[in-house]
N, C-alpha and C positions, 0 to 999 in steps of 0.2 A: 750112316754109320761109316767111320773111317777106322780101318784097323792099321796095324803096324806095317804091313806089307805097302798098303796104299800109301802111307806117309813116306816110306822109303824111297818110293818112286817119284817123290816130289809134289804130291797133291797138296795144295790146290793149283799151284804154278804150272803143273803139266797136264791139267785136266783138258781132254779134248771133247769128250761127251759124257754126260751123266745119264744112267739108265736106272730103271727101279732096282734091280739087283746088282748091277755092275757099274764100274767106272772105267772109262778108256782113257789111257794116259799116254802122252808122248815119252817115249823111254829116254831118260836123260842121258845115256850113252847109246849113241846110234850105231847099231851093228851094220845096217844099211839104211839108206835114206828113207825115213818114214817109219822107222821101227816103233811099235807101240807096246804097251802093256794093258791087258784086260784083266782087271782084278774084282773079285767079289767084294761086296759091302759086308757079307757075312763073316763070321769069325771061323767058318769051316776050314779045317786043313786037310780034308779029303773030300775029292770031287763028288763021290757018291753021297755025301752028307749035305749037299746043297738043296735047298727047297726046289720043288719041281718047277716052280715060276723061274728060277734062275736058268735051269736047263731049257725050258721053253724060249726064254729071251736070247739065247745064244743064236737061234736061227736068224732072228732079225738083225742082231748085231753082226754076225759074220758076213751077211749080205751087205749091210752099210759099209763096213770096214773096207771089203773086197772093191766095192764100188768106188768109195772115196780114195783109197790108195792107189787103185789103177788109174784114176784121173790125176792124182797129185804126183805119183812118181812113175808111173807106167811100168809097174812090176811084170815079171814073166811068170813067177811062181810065188807062192806065199806059204810060210811056214808058221805052224801054231805050236809052240813049245810049252808044255806044262811040266816044269822041272821041280820046282817047290823044294830044292835041297838047301837053299840058304834062308829064303823068305817062306814061311810055313803056310800062310793063308793062300787059298786057291787062286791062282792067277795063270795066265798064259803070256808069253812073249810073243808078239806077232811080227814076224820078220818078213817084209817084202823082199823077194830075191830077183835078182837080174844078172845078166852076164855083163861084165865090165864095170861101169861106175855111173853115178847120177850126180848131177850138180845142182846146188841150191846156193845162190848169192856168192857165186865163185868158190864155194866149199865143195870139193870133190870128194865123194865117198864111195869107196870100191866095195863090191861084194867078194870080199877075199876068200870065202868058201865056195863059190860057184864052181862047179855044179854039184858039190857034196854038201854035207851039212853046214849050217852057217858057223862062221868062226866068231864065236861071242867074245873071245879074248881080244879081238881086233876092234871092238866098239870104241867109237870116237865121241869125245865130249866137246860140243860145239861152243864157240863164243855165246854167251848168254843172250845177247841181243838177236843173233842169228836163230837160236834155238827158239826163242819166242816168236820170231817171224814166220819160222817153219810151222809151229804150232798153229799160228793164226791161218796160214795157208791151208793145212789139212782140215782145220775147223770150217773153212769157207766151203769146201766141197760137201759137208753135210748140209750147210745152209741152202746150197744150189740144188741138192738132190732130195734132201728129206724135210 
């Protein structure tokens, strides 16, 4: 099932990993390098209304996300933000955090909020071809690890 929130974040072109209850997407506007969106396939607009299986699956997903992003972007901290102010379906913005910047294909992305909250307004849209290569790079870490 694909809801409006999943569509808004560019599915299927942004898909990194498909799970039973969730999809993991590369965030079209990168707050920091490797920013993701984890969105439920359900139509739930409240976290507590998700099926039990969706909650259980989060343990596996968070372990995979943290391992893959650590390898891909060498983050120092990670933020899971469930804001749901604009997009109503349950979803998290996953923001890898680091002091300074990270570079991918000569594109440097700074963590402009470090060490405080992430600066969501500083999100950068990458050239399409670079974005797709970053998506492929992050997907490779799942193939190597899981």
